C-alpha positions as CSV (number, residue, x, y, z in Angstrom):
1,X,58.4,93.8,83.1
2,X,56.7,95.8,80.4
3,X,57.6,93.5,77.5
4,X,57.7,89.8,76.7
5,X,61.2,88.3,77.2
6,X,62.9,86.8,74.2
7,X,63.7,83.2,73.9
8,X,67.4,84.0,74.5
9,X,66.6,85.8,77.7
10,X,64.4,83.0,79.0
11,X,67.1,80.4,78.3
12,X,69.8,82.5,79.9
13,X,67.6,83.0,83.0
14,X,66.9,79.2,83.1
15,X,70.6,78.5,82.9
16,X,71.3,80.9,85.7
17,X,68.7,79.6,88.1
18,X,69.6,76.0,87.3
19,X,73.2,76.8,88.3
20,X,72.0,78.1,91.6
21,X,69.8,75.0,92.3
22,X,72.8,72.8,91.5
23,X,75.2,74.8,93.6
24,X,75.6,73.0,97.1
25,X,76.6,76.3,98.7
26,X,73.4,78.1,97.4
27,X,70.5,76.9,99.5
28,X,67.7,77.9,101.9
29,X,67.3,81.7,102.3
30,X,70.4,82.5,100.1
31,X,68.8,80.5,97.2
32,X,65.5,82.3,97.6
33,X,67.3,85.7,97.6
34,X,69.4,84.6,94.6
35,X,66.4,83.7,92.6
36,X,64.5,87.0,93.0
37,X,67.8,88.9,92.3
38,X,68.2,86.7,89.1
39,X,64.7,87.7,87.9
40,X,65.6,91.4,88.5
41,X,68.9,91.1,86.7
42,X,67.6,89.1,83.7
43,X,64.3,90.8,83.1
44,X,64.1,94.2,84.9
45,X,67.6,95.7,85.2
46,X,67.9,96.9,81.6
47,X,64.7,98.8,81.9
48,X,64.9,100.2,85.4
49,X,68.7,100.6,85.7
50,X,68.5,100.5,89.5
51,X,67.0,98.5,92.3
52,X,66.7,98.5,96.0
53,X,68.0,95.3,97.6
54,X,65.3,95.3,100.4
55,X,62.5,95.9,97.9
56,X,63.6,93.1,95.6
57,X,64.2,90.8,98.6
58,X,60.6,91.3,99.8
59,X,59.5,89.2,96.8
60,X,61.1,86.2,98.4
61,X,60.2,86.8,102.0
62,X,56.7,88.1,101.8
63,X,55.7,87.4,105.4
64,X,58.5,89.4,107.0
65,X,57.9,92.8,108.4
66,X,60.3,95.6,107.5
67,X,62.5,95.2,110.5
68,X,62.7,91.4,110.4
69,X,63.4,91.6,106.6
70,X,66.3,93.9,107.2
71,X,67.8,91.6,109.8
72,X,67.3,88.6,107.6
73,X,68.9,90.2,104.5
74,X,71.8,91.7,106.6
75,X,72.6,88.3,108.0
76,X,72.5,86.7,104.5
77,X,74.8,89.3,102.9
78,X,77.2,89.3,105.8
79,X,77.5,85.5,105.7
80,X,78.1,85.7,101.9
81,X,80.9,88.3,101.9
82,X,83.8,86.8,100.1
83,X,86.6,86.1,102.6
84,X,88.9,83.7,104.3
85,X,87.5,81.9,107.3
86,X,89.5,79.3,109.2
87,X,86.4,77.4,110.0
88,X,85.7,77.0,106.3
89,X,88.9,75.0,105.8
90,X,88.2,71.3,105.0
91,X,87.7,69.5,108.3
92,X,88.2,72.6,110.4
93,X,84.6,73.5,111.3
94,X,84.3,73.3,115.0
95,X,87.8,71.8,114.9
96,X,88.9,73.9,117.8
97,X,86.8,71.7,120.1
98,X,87.8,68.4,118.7
99,X,91.6,68.9,118.1
100,X,93.9,66.4,119.7
101,X,97.1,67.1,121.6
102,X,100.0,67.4,119.2
103,X,102.8,67.3,121.7
104,X,105.5,64.7,120.8
105,X,105.9,61.7,123.1
106,X,109.1,60.7,124.8
107,X,108.8,57.0,125.1
108,X,107.1,56.4,121.7
109,X,107.1,58.1,118.3
110,X,104.2,60.3,117.3
111,X,102.1,62.9,119.0
112,X,100.2,62.4,122.3
113,X,96.8,62.2,120.6
114,X,94.7,62.9,123.7
115,X,91.8,65.3,123.5
116,X,93.1,68.8,123.8
117,X,92.1,71.1,126.7
118,X,94.0,74.1,125.4
119,X,94.0,75.5,121.9
120,X,96.0,78.1,119.9
121,X,95.7,79.3,116.3
122,X,98.8,78.8,114.2
123,X,99.5,80.3,110.8
124,X,101.1,78.5,107.8
125,X,103.6,81.0,106.5
126,X,103.6,79.5,103.0
127,X,99.9,80.0,102.4
128,X,98.7,82.3,105.2
129,X,96.0,79.8,106.2
130,X,95.4,79.0,109.8
131,X,94.9,75.8,111.8
132,X,94.3,74.9,115.3
133,X,96.9,73.2,117.6
134,X,96.2,71.9,121.0
135,X,97.6,70.2,124.1
136,X,96.2,68.0,126.8
137,X,96.3,68.8,130.5
138,X,99.8,67.5,131.0
139,X,102.1,70.4,132.2
140,X,104.9,69.5,129.8
141,X,102.4,69.3,126.9
142,X,100.9,72.7,127.8
143,X,104.4,74.1,127.8
144,X,105.1,72.6,124.4
145,X,102.0,74.3,123.0
146,X,102.9,77.6,124.5
147,X,106.4,77.5,123.0
148,X,105.0,76.5,119.6
149,X,102.5,79.4,119.7
150,X,105.0,82.0,120.8
151,X,107.4,81.0,118.0
152,X,104.6,81.2,115.5
153,X,103.5,84.6,116.8
154,X,107.0,86.0,116.8
155,X,107.3,84.9,113.1
156,X,103.9,86.6,112.4
157,X,105.2,89.8,113.9
158,X,108.4,89.7,111.8
159,X,107.7,91.8,108.7
160,X,110.5,90.0,106.8
161,X,108.7,86.6,107.3
162,X,105.2,87.8,107.0
163,X,102.7,85.3,105.7
164,X,100.8,86.1,102.6
165,X,97.1,86.9,102.9
166,X,95.2,83.6,102.7
167,X,93.1,82.9,99.6
168,X,89.4,83.2,100.1
169,X,87.6,80.0,100.9
170,X,84.0,81.0,101.6
171,X,81.3,83.5,100.7
172,X,80.8,85.0,97.3
173,X,78.0,82.6,96.4
174,X,75.6,85.2,95.0
175,X,78.4,87.0,93.3
176,X,79.3,83.8,91.5
177,X,75.8,83.5,90.0
178,X,75.0,87.3,89.7
179,X,78.3,88.9,88.4
180,X,76.4,91.9,86.9
181,X,75.8,93.3,90.4
182,X,78.7,95.3,92.0
183,X,79.2,93.0,95.0
184,X,82.4,94.8,96.1
185,X,80.3,97.9,96.9
186,X,77.7,95.9,98.7
187,X,80.4,94.1,100.8
188,X,82.0,97.5,101.7
189,X,78.6,98.8,102.8
190,X,78.4,96.0,105.4
191,X,82.1,95.8,106.2
192,X,84.0,99.1,105.5
193,X,87.4,97.6,105.9
194,X,86.8,94.8,103.5
195,X,89.3,94.3,100.7
196,X,89.1,91.8,97.9
197,X,90.9,88.6,99.1
198,X,93.4,86.7,97.0
199,X,91.8,83.9,95.0
200,X,93.3,80.4,94.3
201,X,91.5,80.5,91.0
202,X,90.9,84.1,90.0
203,X,87.5,84.7,88.4
204,X,87.2,86.6,85.1
205,X,84.1,88.7,84.7
206,X,81.9,88.0,81.7
207,X,82.1,90.3,78.7
208,X,79.4,91.6,76.4
209,X,79.2,89.7,73.1
210,X,78.1,91.4,69.9
211,X,76.7,89.1,67.2
212,X,76.9,90.0,63.6
213,X,74.0,88.6,61.6
214,X,70.3,88.3,62.0
215,X,68.5,87.7,65.2
216,X,67.8,84.0,64.5
217,X,71.5,83.2,64.1
218,X,72.3,84.9,67.4
219,X,69.4,83.2,69.1
220,X,70.7,79.8,68.1
221,X,74.3,80.3,69.0
222,X,75.7,78.6,72.1
223,X,77.3,81.8,73.2
224,X,73.9,83.5,73.4
225,X,73.8,82.7,77.1
226,X,76.8,85.0,77.8
227,X,75.7,87.7,80.2
228,X,76.8,91.4,79.8
229,X,78.9,92.7,82.7
230,X,76.6,95.6,83.6
231,X,77.2,97.9,86.6
232,X,73.9,98.0,88.4
233,X,74.3,98.1,92.2
234,X,71.9,97.2,95.0
235,X,73.0,97.8,98.6
236,X,71.5,97.7,102.0
237,X,68.1,99.1,101.1
238,X,69.5,102.1,99.3
239,X,68.9,102.7,95.6
240,X,72.0,103.2,93.5
241,X,71.7,104.1,89.9
242,X,73.7,102.4,87.2
243,X,76.1,105.4,87.0
244,X,76.9,105.0,90.7
245,X,74.9,108.0,92.0
246,X,72.7,107.2,95.0
247,X,69.2,108.3,95.7
């Protein structure tokens, strides 16, 4: 940075980094990457107008050689792509291996409840979300699970009863804290068939705020921490200018 940052810029940067530190989903390597990207966005982007993701990331992972750094960053970005993941559902992580038999009992009410030995993924047609169902080793319970799965699959294949795309439930941590970066383009560089998933609570990008008055008044305003929605892009080691041209 060739100039001293203003008090407003320092406060905005502090607020951004504090938000990352307080975010339970932003930790370890993802936090380290987020902090160096935050420094670039807050203090360098306006001057340089472009930035290489790998070059910026090297500030956080100084001991990595070039190959290991690429693998490390690739893994971080892939894991942070905004998406729906069945294992990210509350209580669903590793649920496939702990699900209980859901077959109804004949001599008593309720499901079997024994540890399942077979598993199938079922789709909720109201939300599009998935959940695991299982059966124990009893032949009649395995038959029950098979029938449930086939009915669910037939409904999935029926275009008239197609389930909606499930709302995203994981990823997008860096995008949440660094909205100035064009994350959609970065996601597509890692996963070409990626499309923005539906959101339960759609996010509205920040807008640039113009203050009328002298600098002191703007500096003291609470809204001074608003960040402009710039279009700088950093993707898989390439350098992309603010106008979208690559070099």
